[in-house]
N, C-alpha and C positions, 0 to 999 in steps of 0.2 A: 504494499500500499504506499510505502515510503516513496518508491520509484514513480508511481502514479502522481502523487502529489508534487514531486520535484518537476516532472515533466509539465504539468499544468502551471506550476510557477514560473517555469522557464519560458513559457509561450507568451508572446505579446498579443493581446486581444486586438483585433483589427479595429475596434471602435475606439481604442485609446489613441490611435493615429488620427491625424486631421483628415486623411483621405477616407479613413473608415467611417467617420461621422457623416461626410458628405455622401458617401454610398448609402448609408443607412437612411438618411433623409431623402434619398432620390435626387440629390442635387448634382452629383458627380456625372460628367459626360463620359462616353466611352473613351473618347481621345484622351481625357484627363486620367482615366484608369490605366490606359495603354501606356501613357508617359510615366506614370508611377511605377509600373511593372518594368518598364525598360530601365528606369533609373535604379530601382531597388534590386531587380534581378528575380529569378525564380526562387521559390522557397527550398530550403534544403530538405531532402526526403528524411522522414523519421525512420526509426528502426522498426522492425516487424513486431518487436516486443512493445513499443509504444503503441503501435496500431492494435495489437491484442488488448491492451488495457483500455484504449479508447472504445473499442468495440464493446467490451464488457460494461463499461460505464454507460454506453448509449443503450444497451440491452435493458438495463434496470432503470434508467431515466425514462426512455421511451420504449416500453415493452411492446413486443409484436402483438398485433391484433389477432384474437383467436377467432 
């Protein structure tokens, strides 16, 4: 569980960035988003262990419909 907490603490939420606030409000244009991605670059891939914990969390937070 410590690894999961560390992974979430190390991630920067998009909404904490200026571009994230604009995207969330629907005020960001596609060109603005493209410029941001070109400037910042692609996100670094996470490990499969991180993906496993993320999937486990999502399973319990958003359980599948029966």
